[in-house]
VOBA-89739 format. One record per residue (C-alpha): residue number from 1; residue in one letter; x, z negated, y. Coordinates in steps of 0.05 Angstrom, whole numbers, plus 5000, padded with zeros to 4 digits. Layout:
<nr:NUM, rest:A, px:X, pz:Z, py:Y>
...
end
This chain:
<nr:1, rest:M, px:4999, pz:5005, py:5005>
<nr:2, rest:T, px:5049, pz:4986, py:5050>
<nr:3, rest:K, px:5095, pz:5040, py:5026>
<nr:4, rest:H, px:5024, pz:5085, py:5041>
<nr:5, rest:R, px:5019, pz:5046, py:5106>
<nr:6, rest:R, px:5087, pz:5070, py:5125>
<nr:7, rest:L, px:5093, pz:5141, py:5111>
<nr:8, rest:F, px:5024, pz:5146, py:5146>
<nr:9, rest:S, px:5052, pz:5120, py:5203>
<nr:10, rest:L, px:5103, pz:5171, py:5208>
<nr:11, rest:A, px:5061, pz:5221, py:5198>
<nr:12, rest:I, px:5019, pz:5197, py:5259>
<nr:13, rest:L, px:5060, pz:5174, py:5300>
<nr:14, rest:L, px:5134, pz:5206, py:5297>
<nr:15, rest:L, px:5098, pz:5255, py:5345>
<nr:16, rest:T, px:5116, pz:5276, py:5419>
<nr:17, rest:T, px:5080, pz:5280, py:5478>
<nr:18, rest:E, px:5074, pz:5335, py:5524>
<nr:19, rest:T, px:5030, pz:5319, py:5590>
<nr:20, rest:V, px:4968, pz:5351, py:5596>
<nr:21, rest:L, px:4919, pz:5378, py:5636>
<nr:22, rest:C, px:4840, pz:5363, py:5628>
<nr:23, rest:Q, px:4775, pz:5327, py:5627>
<nr:24, rest:R, px:4801, pz:5269, py:5574>
<nr:25, rest:S, px:4879, pz:5292, py:5582>
<nr:26, rest:P, px:4893, pz:5289, py:5515>
<nr:27, rest:P, px:4966, pz:5285, py:5495>
<nr:28, rest:T, px:4995, pz:5329, py:5456>
<nr:29, rest:P, px:5038, pz:5308, py:5392>
<nr:30, rest:A, px:5085, pz:5367, py:5354>
<nr:31, rest:F, px:5056, pz:5346, py:5277>
<nr:32, rest:S, px:5113, pz:5320, py:5239>
<nr:33, rest:G, px:5069, pz:5331, py:5169>
<nr:34, rest:F, px:4999, pz:5300, py:5143>
<nr:35, rest:A, px:5041, pz:5256, py:5098>
<nr:36, rest:V, px:4992, pz:5219, py:5045>
<nr:37, rest:L, px:4936, pz:5217, py:5061>
<nr:38, rest:S, px:4898, pz:5184, py:4993>
<nr:39, rest:V, px:4904, pz:5116, py:5040>
<nr:40, rest:T, px:4827, pz:5087, py:5041>
<nr:41, rest:H, px:4813, pz:5036, py:5092>
<nr:42, rest:E, px:4784, pz:4999, py:5056>
<nr:43, rest:E, px:4868, pz:4962, py:5049>
<nr:44, rest:T, px:4874, pz:4954, py:5127>
<nr:45, rest:I, px:4803, pz:4945, py:5161>
<nr:46, rest:G, px:4793, pz:4882, py:5132>
<nr:47, rest:Q, px:4856, pz:4858, py:5182>
<nr:48, rest:K, px:4850, pz:4830, py:5246>
<nr:49, rest:S, px:4882, pz:4870, py:5282>
<nr:50, rest:G, px:4960, pz:5102, py:5860>
<nr:51, rest:P, px:4895, pz:5137, py:5862>
<nr:52, rest:P, px:4894, pz:5215, py:5856>
<nr:53, rest:H, px:4899, pz:5259, py:5910>
<nr:54, rest:S, px:4829, pz:5268, py:5945>
<nr:55, rest:S, px:4805, pz:5335, py:5964>
<nr:56, rest:S, px:4745, pz:5371, py:5993>
<nr:57, rest:I, px:4704, pz:5439, py:5992>
<nr:58, rest:P, px:4744, pz:5462, py:6068>
<nr:59, rest:G, px:4683, pz:5449, py:6126>
<nr:60, rest:Q, px:4629, pz:5438, py:6071>
<nr:61, rest:S, px:4578, pz:5402, py:6102>
<nr:62, rest:S, px:4550, pz:5322, py:6082>
<nr:63, rest:S, px:4479, pz:5354, py:6072>
<nr:64, rest:N, px:4508, pz:5367, py:5998>
<nr:65, rest:N, px:4544, pz:5307, py:5984>
<nr:66, rest:K, px:4524, pz:5315, py:5909>
<nr:67, rest:T, px:4565, pz:5380, py:5900>
<nr:68, rest:Q, px:4613, pz:5350, py:5947>
<nr:69, rest:Q, px:4627, pz:5288, py:5899>
<nr:70, rest:R, px:4620, pz:5338, py:5838>
<nr:71, rest:F, px:4676, pz:5382, py:5873>
<nr:72, rest:Q, px:4718, pz:5321, py:5905>
<nr:73, rest:A, px:4724, pz:5287, py:5822>
<nr:74, rest:A, px:4738, pz:5363, py:5793>
<nr:75, rest:S, px:4790, pz:5373, py:5844>
<nr:76, rest:A, px:4826, pz:5307, py:5839>
<nr:77, rest:R, px:4838, pz:5314, py:5766>
<nr:78, rest:M, px:4858, pz:5387, py:5777>
<nr:79, rest:R, px:4911, pz:5369, py:5832>
<nr:80, rest:Q, px:4938, pz:5306, py:5784>
<nr:81, rest:G, px:4942, pz:5347, py:5729>
<nr:82, rest:S, px:4975, pz:5419, py:5764>
<nr:83, rest:M, px:5020, pz:5371, py:5804>
<nr:84, rest:R, px:5046, pz:5334, py:5736>
<nr:85, rest:Q, px:5044, pz:5416, py:5705>
<nr:86, rest:G, px:5093, pz:5449, py:5762>
<nr:87, rest:N, px:5032, pz:5494, py:5762>
<nr:88, rest:L, px:5026, pz:5513, py:5834>
<nr:89, rest:P, px:5081, pz:5548, py:5879>
<nr:90, rest:E, px:5126, pz:5523, py:5923>
<nr:91, rest:E, px:5124, pz:5579, py:5956>
<nr:92, rest:L, px:5048, pz:5601, py:5974>
<nr:93, rest:T, px:5037, pz:5676, py:5963>
<nr:94, rest:E, px:4986, pz:5723, py:6016>
<nr:95, rest:V, px:4919, pz:5734, py:5982>
<nr:96, rest:T, px:4896, pz:5792, py:5982>
<nr:97, rest:N, px:4829, pz:5813, py:6013>
<nr:98, rest:T, px:4798, pz:5835, py:5950>
<nr:99, rest:K, px:4825, pz:5793, py:5903>
<nr:100, rest:A, px:4837, pz:5725, py:5886>
<nr:101, rest:H, px:4908, pz:5701, py:5847>
<nr:102, rest:H, px:4895, pz:5673, py:5776>
<nr:103, rest:P, px:4927, pz:5613, py:5766>
<nr:104, rest:F, px:4914, pz:5603, py:5688>
<nr:105, rest:K, px:4985, pz:5620, py:5637>
<nr:106, rest:V, px:4979, pz:5680, py:5602>
<nr:107, rest:N, px:5015, pz:5709, py:5541>
<nr:108, rest:L, px:5036, pz:5632, py:5517>
<nr:109, rest:P, px:5079, pz:5629, py:5458>
<nr:110, rest:H, px:5062, pz:5584, py:5399>
<nr:111, rest:I, px:4982, pz:5588, py:5402>
<nr:112, rest:E, px:4977, pz:5623, py:5344>
<nr:113, rest:H, px:4946, pz:5570, py:5302>
<nr:114, rest:Y, px:4885, pz:5564, py:5358>
<nr:115, rest:K, px:4878, pz:5640, py:5351>
<nr:116, rest:T, px:4875, pz:5635, py:5278>
<nr:117, rest:A, px:4825, pz:5576, py:5278>
<nr:118, rest:F, px:4782, pz:5605, py:5339>
<nr:119, rest:A, px:4775, pz:5670, py:5287>
<nr:120, rest:K, px:4757, pz:5626, py:5228>
<nr:121, rest:L, px:4705, pz:5589, py:5272>
<nr:122, rest:L, px:4675, pz:5651, py:5282>
<nr:123, rest:N, px:4679, pz:5690, py:5221>
<nr:124, rest:D, px:4674, pz:5643, py:5168>
<nr:125, rest:S, px:4605, pz:5662, py:5134>
<nr:126, rest:G, px:4555, pz:5605, py:5140>
<nr:127, rest:F, px:4567, pz:5546, py:5180>
<nr:128, rest:S, px:4605, pz:5490, py:5140>
<nr:129, rest:L, px:4609, pz:5430, py:5186>
<nr:130, rest:T, px:4671, pz:5410, py:5133>
<nr:131, rest:Q, px:4697, pz:5465, py:5140>
<nr:132, rest:A, px:4690, pz:5470, py:5215>
<nr:133, rest:V, px:4722, pz:5398, py:5232>
<nr:134, rest:Y, px:4781, pz:5413, py:5180>
<nr:135, rest:T, px:4796, pz:5474, py:5232>
<nr:136, rest:V, px:4793, pz:5435, py:5298>
<nr:137, rest:E, px:4837, pz:5381, py:5272>
<nr:138, rest:N, px:4890, pz:5428, py:5232>
<nr:139, rest:A, px:4899, pz:5475, py:5294>
<nr:140, rest:F, px:4921, pz:5421, py:5332>
<nr:141, rest:L, px:4966, pz:5386, py:5272>
<nr:142, rest:E, px:4992, pz:5463, py:5272>
<nr:143, rest:N, px:4973, pz:5473, py:5203>
<nr:144, rest:S, px:5005, pz:5420, py:5170>
<nr:145, rest:M, px:4952, pz:5385, py:5152>
<nr:146, rest:P, px:4937, pz:5404, py:5072>
<nr:147, rest:Y, px:4860, pz:5421, py:5062>
<nr:148, rest:N, px:4860, pz:5399, py:4986>
<nr:149, rest:E, px:4880, pz:5319, py:5015>
<nr:150, rest:Y, px:4830, pz:5328, py:5072>
<nr:151, rest:L, px:4771, pz:5348, py:5021>
<nr:152, rest:K, px:4793, pz:5288, py:4972>
<nr:153, rest:L, px:4784, pz:5242, py:5028>
<nr:154, rest:I, px:4709, pz:5274, py:5037>
<nr:155, rest:S, px:4693, pz:5279, py:4967>
<nr:156, rest:Q, px:4720, pz:5205, py:4947>
<nr:157, rest:K, px:4669, pz:5185, py:5010>
<nr:158, rest:A, px:4614, pz:5224, py:4984>
<nr:159, rest:E, px:4625, pz:5197, py:4908>
<nr:160, rest:L, px:4618, pz:5127, py:4937>
<nr:161, rest:C, px:4556, pz:5140, py:4975>
<nr:162, rest:R, px:4528, pz:5172, py:4893>
<nr:163, rest:E, px:4551, pz:5100, py:4873>
<nr:164, rest:I, px:4511, pz:5065, py:4925>
<nr:165, rest:I, px:4449, pz:5112, py:4908>
<nr:166, rest:T, px:4454, pz:5093, py:4827>
<nr:167, rest:R, px:4475, pz:5018, py:4836>
<nr:168, rest:N, px:4413, pz:5006, py:4885>
<nr:169, rest:H, px:4364, pz:5053, py:4836>
<nr:170, rest:L, px:4352, pz:5107, py:4893>
<nr:171, rest:N, px:4328, pz:5174, py:4871>
<nr:172, rest:P, px:4385, pz:5220, py:4879>
<nr:173, rest:D, px:4350, pz:5269, py:4899>
<nr:174, rest:D, px:4314, pz:5232, py:4969>
<nr:175, rest:N, px:4336, pz:5256, py:5025>
<nr:176, rest:L, px:4322, pz:5179, py:5064>
<nr:177, rest:A, px:4364, pz:5158, py:5001>
<nr:178, rest:K, px:4418, pz:5197, py:5018>
<nr:179, rest:N, px:4422, pz:5173, py:5102>
<nr:180, rest:Y, px:4409, pz:5109, py:5074>
<nr:181, rest:A, px:4477, pz:5113, py:5033>
<nr:182, rest:I, px:4513, pz:5139, py:5077>
<nr:183, rest:Q, px:4491, pz:5087, py:5129>
<nr:184, rest:Q, px:4518, pz:5037, py:5090>
<nr:185, rest:L, px:4588, pz:5056, py:5099>
<nr:186, rest:Y, px:4577, pz:5049, py:5175>
<nr:187, rest:S, px:4541, pz:4977, py:5155>
<nr:188, rest:S, px:4552, pz:4932, py:5106>
<nr:189, rest:K, px:4615, pz:4909, py:5063>
<nr:190, rest:T, px:4605, pz:4948, py:4996>
<nr:191, rest:Q, px:4643, pz:4932, py:4918>
<nr:192, rest:V, px:4660, pz:4994, py:4882>
<nr:193, rest:F, px:4688, pz:4991, py:4817>
<nr:194, rest:D, px:4757, pz:5004, py:4806>
<nr:195, rest:K, px:4767, pz:5048, py:4749>
<nr:196, rest:R, px:4845, pz:5051, py:4761>
<nr:197, rest:T, px:4850, pz:4965, py:4764>
<nr:198, rest:R, px:4777, pz:4952, py:4716>
<nr:199, rest:S, px:4760, pz:4903, py:4773>
<nr:200, rest:L, px:4727, pz:4908, py:4829>
<nr:201, rest:R, px:4740, pz:4920, py:4896>
<nr:202, rest:T, px:4714, pz:4920, py:4968>
<nr:203, rest:I, px:4706, pz:4963, py:5027>
<nr:204, rest:Y, px:4692, pz:4945, py:5088>
<nr:205, rest:P, px:4648, pz:4981, py:5138>
<nr:206, rest:Y, px:4679, pz:5028, py:5201>
<nr:207, rest:Q, px:4688, pz:5001, py:5258>
<nr:208, rest:Y, px:4691, pz:5018, py:5332>
<nr:209, rest:D, px:4768, pz:5036, py:5352>
<nr:210, rest:F, px:4769, pz:5008, py:5419>
<nr:211, rest:K, px:4837, pz:5027, py:5439>
<nr:212, rest:D, px:4845, pz:5085, py:5476>
<nr:213, rest:Y, px:4775, pz:5114, py:5455>
<nr:214, rest:R, px:4779, pz:5178, py:5494>
<nr:215, rest:G, px:4840, pz:5202, py:5461>
<nr:216, rest:D, px:4866, pz:5195, py:5536>
<nr:217, rest:K, px:4940, pz:5177, py:5506>
<nr:218, rest:D, px:4936, pz:5200, py:5426>
<nr:219, rest:W, px:4887, pz:5257, py:5418>
<nr:220, rest:T, px:4879, pz:5244, py:5349>
<nr:221, rest:K, px:4848, pz:5181, py:5354>
<nr:222, rest:M, px:4784, pz:5238, py:5368>
<nr:223, rest:F, px:4795, pz:5252, py:5292>
<nr:224, rest:V, px:4753, pz:5250, py:5235>
<nr:225, rest:T, px:4817, pz:5246, py:5193>
<nr:226, rest:K, px:4844, pz:5185, py:5228>
<nr:227, rest:L, px:4768, pz:5158, py:5220>
<nr:228, rest:L, px:4787, pz:5170, py:5153>
<nr:229, rest:L, px:4858, pz:5146, py:5130>
<nr:230, rest:T, px:4841, pz:5082, py:5183>
<nr:231, rest:G, px:4765, pz:5057, py:5185>
<nr:232, rest:K, px:4759, pz:5048, py:5259>
<nr:233, rest:G, px:4736, pz:5107, py:5297>
<nr:234, rest:Q, px:4688, pz:5129, py:5358>
<nr:235, rest:C, px:4621, pz:5170, py:5380>
<nr:236, rest:H, px:4664, pz:5228, py:5371>
<nr:237, rest:S, px:4695, pz:5222, py:5298>
<nr:238, rest:M, px:4642, pz:5170, py:5265>
<nr:239, rest:P, px:4578, pz:5206, py:5277>
<nr:240, rest:L, px:4617, pz:5274, py:5259>
<nr:241, rest:L, px:4642, pz:5243, py:5187>
<nr:242, rest:Y, px:4567, pz:5213, py:5176>
<nr:243, rest:L, px:4548, pz:5300, py:5179>
<nr:244, rest:I, px:4605, pz:5320, py:5133>
<nr:245, rest:L, px:4580, pz:5268, py:5087>
<nr:246, rest:A, px:4502, pz:5285, py:5093>
<nr:247, rest:E, px:4528, pz:5356, py:5093>
<nr:248, rest:Q, px:4566, pz:5339, py:5014>
<nr:249, rest:L, px:4509, pz:5308, py:4993>
<nr:250, rest:K, px:4463, pz:5356, py:5012>
<nr:251, rest:A, px:4418, pz:5316, py:5055>
<nr:252, rest:K, px:4391, pz:5321, py:5123>
<nr:253, rest:A, px:4419, pz:5298, py:5181>
<nr:254, rest:Y, px:4428, pz:5321, py:5257>
<nr:255, rest:L, px:4482, pz:5310, py:5312>
<nr:256, rest:A, px:4435, pz:5284, py:5379>
<nr:257, rest:L, px:4478, pz:5280, py:5443>
<nr:258, rest:A, px:4484, pz:5226, py:5504>
<nr:259, rest:P, px:4536, pz:5226, py:5566>
<nr:260, rest:D, px:4597, pz:5218, py:5535>
<nr:261, rest:H, px:4564, pz:5198, py:5463>
<nr:262, rest:C, px:4544, pz:5220, py:5407>
<nr:263, rest:Y, px:4504, pz:5196, py:5356>
<nr:264, rest:I, px:4454, pz:5214, py:5293>
<nr:265, rest:Q, px:4381, pz:5229, py:5283>
<nr:266, rest:F, px:4352, pz:5236, py:5212>
<nr:267, rest:P, px:4290, pz:5256, py:5181>
<nr:268, rest:S, px:4236, pz:5209, py:5150>
<nr:269, rest:K, px:4186, pz:5223, py:5100>
<nr:270, rest:D, px:4137, pz:5220, py:5151>
<nr:271, rest:G, px:4168, pz:5288, py:5185>
<nr:272, rest:N, px:4191, pz:5227, py:5238>
<nr:273, rest:L, px:4260, pz:5238, py:5269>
<nr:274, rest:Y, px:4299, pz:5158, py:5272>
<nr:275, rest:N, px:4362, pz:5140, py:5309>
<nr:276, rest:F, px:4422, pz:5119, py:5277>
<nr:277, rest:E, px:4480, pz:5086, py:5318>
<nr:278, rest:T, px:4550, pz:5099, py:5280>
<nr:279, rest:T, px:4585, pz:5054, py:5318>
<nr:280, rest:Q, px:4546, pz:4996, py:5312>
<nr:281, rest:G, px:4512, pz:5009, py:5243>
<nr:282, rest:K, px:4439, pz:5007, py:5255>
<nr:283, rest:A, px:4377, pz:5046, py:5264>
<nr:284, rest:V, px:4374, pz:5049, py:5344>
<nr:285, rest:T, px:4301, pz:5069, py:5385>
<nr:286, rest:D, px:4293, pz:5121, py:5434>
<nr:287, rest:N, px:4280, pz:5070, py:5491>
<nr:288, rest:A, px:4354, pz:5039, py:5469>
<nr:289, rest:I, px:4387, pz:5108, py:5479>
<nr:290, rest:M, px:4359, pz:5123, py:5546>
<nr:291, rest:M, px:4369, pz:5051, py:5576>
<nr:292, rest:S, px:4441, pz:5049, py:5541>
<nr:293, rest:G, px:4465, pz:5123, py:5552>
<nr:294, rest:F, px:4448, pz:5136, py:5623>
<nr:295, rest:I, px:4398, pz:5186, py:5609>
<nr:296, rest:N, px:4341, pz:5210, py:5654>
<nr:297, rest:S, px:4267, pz:5257, py:5638>
<nr:298, rest:T, px:4302, pz:5320, py:5663>
<nr:299, rest:A, px:4363, pz:5316, py:5613>
<nr:300, rest:V, px:4308, pz:5310, py:5551>
<nr:301, rest:K, px:4256, pz:5353, py:5575>
<nr:302, rest:N, px:4314, pz:5406, py:5582>
<nr:303, rest:K, px:4342, pz:5383, py:5516>
<nr:304, rest:V, px:4408, pz:5372, py:5546>
<nr:305, rest:Y, px:4408, pz:5302, py:5509>
<nr:306, rest:M, px:4363, pz:5262, py:5452>
<nr:307, rest:D, px:4352, pz:5322, py:5420>
<nr:308, rest:T, px:4384, pz:5348, py:5353>
<nr:309, rest:L, px:4430, pz:5401, py:5351>
<nr:310, rest:S, px:4428, pz:5466, py:5310>
<nr:311, rest:S, px:4480, pz:5492, py:5256>
<nr:312, rest:K, px:4492, pz:5544, py:5318>
<nr:313, rest:Q, px:4497, pz:5494, py:5377>
<nr:314, rest:L, px:4545, pz:5461, py:5332>
<nr:315, rest:L, px:4594, pz:5507, py:5331>
<nr:316, rest:A, px:4588, pz:5508, py:5394>
<nr:317, rest:F, px:4605, pz:5438, py:5398>
<nr:318, rest:C, px:4671, pz:5453, py:5349>
<nr:319, rest:L, px:4695, pz:5500, py:5395>
<nr:320, rest:V, px:4690, pz:5455, py:5456>
<nr:321, rest:D, px:4735, pz:5404, py:5409>
<nr:322, rest:L, px:4778, pz:5469, py:5404>
<nr:323, rest:A, px:4781, pz:5483, py:5472>
<nr:324, rest:Q, px:4803, pz:5402, py:5484>
<nr:325, rest:G, px:4858, pz:5398, py:5443>
<nr:326, rest:F, px:4879, pz:5467, py:5473>
<nr:327, rest:I, px:4886, pz:5450, py:5532>
<nr:328, rest:G, px:4917, pz:5385, py:5514>
<nr:329, rest:K, px:4980, pz:5426, py:5484>
<nr:330, rest:F, px:4989, pz:5488, py:5526>
<nr:331, rest:G, px:4939, pz:5449, py:5592>
<nr:332, rest:Y, px:4894, pz:5513, py:5632>
<nr:333, rest:A, px:4908, pz:5578, py:5592>
<nr:334, rest:E, px:4867, pz:5639, py:5591>
<nr:335, rest:F, px:4851, pz:5623, py:5525>
<nr:336, rest:A, px:4824, pz:5565, py:5534>
<nr:337, rest:A, px:4768, pz:5598, py:5588>
<nr:338, rest:T, px:4756, pz:5655, py:5526>
<nr:339, rest:I, px:4733, pz:5600, py:5473>
<nr:340, rest:I, px:4688, pz:5557, py:5527>
<nr:341, rest:D, px:4655, pz:5624, py:5546>
<nr:342, rest:K, px:4650, pz:5641, py:5467>
<nr:343, rest:A, px:4625, pz:5563, py:5469>
<nr:344, rest:L, px:4563, pz:5574, py:5523>
<nr:345, rest:N, px:4550, pz:5652, py:5496>
<nr:346, rest:I, px:4526, pz:5612, py:5427>
<nr:347, rest:D, px:4495, pz:5550, py:5461>
<nr:348, rest:P, px:4484, pz:5566, py:5544>
<nr:349, rest:N, px:4471, pz:5491, py:5538>
<nr:350, rest:N, px:4527, pz:5460, py:5518>
<nr:351, rest:I, px:4544, pz:5405, py:5573>
<nr:352, rest:M, px:4608, pz:5400, py:5558>
<nr:353, rest:A, px:4635, pz:5472, py:5565>
<nr:354, rest:L, px:4590, pz:5484, py:5635>
<nr:355, rest:M, px:4632, pz:5423, py:5653>
<nr:356, rest:M, px:4699, pz:5448, py:5627>
<nr:357, rest:K, px:4685, pz:5518, py:5650>
<nr:358, rest:A, px:4671, pz:5490, py:5724>
<nr:359, rest:D, px:4740, pz:5450, py:5721>
<nr:360, rest:M, px:4773, pz:5513, py:5700>
<nr:361, rest:K, px:4741, pz:5544, py:5764>
<nr:362, rest:T, px:4753, pz:5486, py:5809>
<nr:363, rest:Y, px:4821, pz:5480, py:5789>
<nr:364, rest:A, px:4826, pz:5569, py:5803>
<nr:365, rest:F, px:4798, pz:5548, py:5871>
<nr:366, rest:E, px:4844, pz:5506, py:5893>
<nr:367, rest:Y, px:4897, pz:5551, py:5873>
<nr:368, rest:N, px:4868, pz:5605, py:5923>
<nr:369, rest:V, px:4839, pz:5564, py:5972>
<nr:370, rest:N, px:4918, pz:5531, py:5983>
<nr:371, rest:I, px:4949, pz:5602, py:5996>
<nr:372, rest:I, px:4908, pz:5623, py:6051>
<nr:373, rest:G, px:4912, pz:5559, py:6088>
<nr:374, rest:R, px:4848, pz:5518, py:6062>
<nr:375, rest:P, px:4805, pz:5552, py:6115>
<nr:376, rest:P, px:4738, pz:5534, py:6151>
<nr:377, rest:I, px:4679, pz:5555, py:6094>
<nr:378, rest:D, px:4651, pz:5599, py:6150>
<nr:379, rest:K, px:4720, pz:5636, py:6150>
<nr:380, rest:L, px:4723, pz:5640, py:6074>
<nr:381, rest:A, px:4680, pz:5705, py:6077>
<nr:382, rest:Q, px:4740, pz:5738, py:6102>
<nr:383, rest:Y, px:4771, pz:5729, py:6033>
<nr:384, rest:P, px:4727, pz:5768, py:5988>
<nr:385, rest:G, px:4756, pz:5746, py:5919>
<nr:386, rest:V, px:4772, pz:5678, py:5946>
<nr:387, rest:Y, px:4699, pz:5669, py:5967>
<nr:388, rest:K, px:4668, pz:5696, py:5904>
<nr:389, rest:L, px:4706, pz:5648, py:5864>
<nr:390, rest:Y, px:4683, pz:5593, py:5905>
<nr:391, rest:L, px:4605, pz:5627, py:5896>
<nr:392, rest:E, px:4607, pz:5614, py:5827>
<nr:393, rest:L, px:4640, pz:5552, py:5830>
<nr:394, rest:Q, px:4577, pz:5537, py:5867>
<nr:395, rest:D, px:4531, pz:5565, py:5815>
<nr:396, rest:L, px:4561, pz:5525, py:5770>
<nr:397, rest:Y, px:4554, pz:5464, py:5805>
<nr:398, rest:V, px:4473, pz:5469, py:5806>
<nr:399, rest:Q, px:4466, pz:5492, py:5728>
<nr:400, rest:I, px:4504, pz:5422, py:5722>
<nr:401, rest:D, px:4461, pz:5385, py:5771>
<nr:402, rest:K, px:4393, pz:5425, py:5742>
<nr:403, rest:S, px:4404, pz:5397, py:5670>
<nr:404, rest:G, px:4398, pz:5329, py:5686>
<nr:405, rest:H, px:4462, pz:5312, py:5668>
<nr:406, rest:Q, px:4499, pz:5253, py:5697>
<nr:407, rest:N, px:4552, pz:5223, py:5698>
<nr:408, rest:M, px:4559, pz:5145, py:5667>
<nr:409, rest:P, px:4585, pz:5100, py:5721>
<nr:410, rest:P, px:4645, pz:5071, py:5695>
<nr:411, rest:E, px:4617, pz:5003, py:5699>
<nr:412, rest:A, px:4559, pz:5013, py:5656>
<nr:413, rest:Y, px:4608, pz:5041, py:5599>
<nr:414, rest:Q, px:4651, pz:4986, py:5598>
<nr:415, rest:R, px:4579, pz:4949, py:5592>
<nr:416, rest:W, px:4556, pz:4983, py:5523>
<nr:417, rest:L, px:4627, pz:4975, py:5502>
<nr:418, rest:Q, px:4616, pz:4899, py:5514>
<nr:419, rest:S, px:4547, pz:4911, py:5481>
<nr:420, rest:L, px:4584, pz:4942, py:5422>
<nr:421, rest:K, px:4640, pz:4882, py:5413>
<nr:422, rest:A, px:4583, pz:4830, py:5419>
<nr:423, rest:V, px:4555, pz:4879, py:5352>
<nr:424, rest:Q, px:4624, pz:4873, py:5317>
<nr:425, rest:R, px:4633, pz:4802, py:5334>
<nr:426, rest:E, px:4567, pz:4784, py:5303>
<nr:427, rest:R, px:4576, pz:4825, py:5247>
<nr:428, rest:E, px:4636, pz:4783, py:5242>
<nr:429, rest:S, px:4620, pz:4722, py:5251>
<nr:430, rest:K, px:4554, pz:4736, py:5201>
<nr:431, rest:E, px:4609, pz:4759, py:5145>
<nr:432, rest:L, px:4648, pz:4692, py:5157>
<nr:433, rest:G, px:4582, pz:4657, py:5146>
<nr:434, rest:N, px:4570, pz:4682, py:5090>
<nr:435, rest:Q, px:4646, pz:4674, py:5060>
<nr:436, rest:L, px:4631, pz:4599, py:5076>
<nr:437, rest:K, px:4569, pz:4594, py:5037>
<nr:438, rest:R, px:4597, pz:4635, py:4973>
<nr:439, rest:N, px:4657, pz:4584, py:4975>
<nr:440, rest:L, px:4611, pz:4514, py:4982>
<nr:441, rest:H, px:4560, pz:4555, py:4921>
<nr:442, rest:L, px:4641, pz:4556, py:4885>
<nr:443, rest:Q, px:4650, pz:4476, py:4898>
<nr:444, rest:R, px:4584, pz:4453, py:4867>
<nr:445, rest:S, px:4589, pz:4496, py:4809>
<nr:446, rest:I, px:4658, pz:4471, py:4805>
<nr:447, rest:L, px:4638, pz:4392, py:4806>
<nr:448, rest:K, px:4577, pz:4405, py:4769>
<nr:449, rest:N, px:4616, pz:4439, py:4704>
<nr:450, rest:K, px:4656, pz:4364, py:4708>
<nr:451, rest:I, px:4599, pz:4320, py:4713>
<nr:452, rest:D, px:4574, pz:4360, py:4660>
end
């Protein structure tokens, strides 16, 4: 077990990082090999374990505060990243009157893994989330992760679900029973019989990883493979693994979205959909999702949030993941725009793809408006190429606003994280109480035997 952990640590931690430019700014490990994928999380999970430069639209009036704020936020991200990468030229050149300069990198070397993954996601006959997640993660890891080892981890968890169904005398063909079995991996400690040691082995439920939960320092923290190996994940990897297991068991379950969050919806026999929060390991109501997720009725009406994703929308979701990993490695490049545009072609309502496209447009606009000396808005029409870019950017902002999306304030997200910690503490406290009861029962039994 110690050897396995050490090898896995070498596989994950011997990574070289590269400064990145992305909404989440995922770092870029140069993966050295995915060693010993057979480690299972039950072996570890039980153990304790200057502000960015602000900018504004030149000459923008205060009447459009929402657009102004959105631009400032995106612009700050772009400027901070571009200064790190050194993409803005030291000496500004003149912009022609008809065409804006293209600030994105082209003909990048060493992106073959991503081109192959992009083609594979689009060319596969019949969508498989199991395959798609592997394709996305393996592209970031530069094709160093053996598919058979990845599939072995998935198969082990699927087999565990089947064992749970059998042990509870449930119908193996019943959809609710299949979903119940998957949910046990997120909610309850499970004991299984180990044929090798001929003894019971305890598997602990998946837990939320509060360390770098957005993948800001290590993008592999977002990976399903990381969740499989460590037993810890977040609201990106945990629902995806649920759906992968549902795919293996041929169970019906769906991904649903909230701002900066994903969760599961599954149907019951009466046809109603129920919500399962993988980060908490329990079913939750629609009202609880709306209250905790900062969701408004417009976003629900437009099916941006709290709606089941189809297979096509899941494909678009995976393409966005692919784009984020690519940007993490290479910064804003032409191929990133290709991936994002394809995601929007498949799912025009994909809010993450829309925001990433808006960020890229913001970056291009900032690049060009600096070159022309940041003129006031009423002079911008003198530069048709830049003005066209400005109008396209505004159209994207309007599209995002009309969708009903609103960013969750940092303090609201922190409150949600605190609620997760409270759930985790309650679970640990309950387990400790059960352990004490078992010990007390054992002592009583010993004492009774001595008396007898």
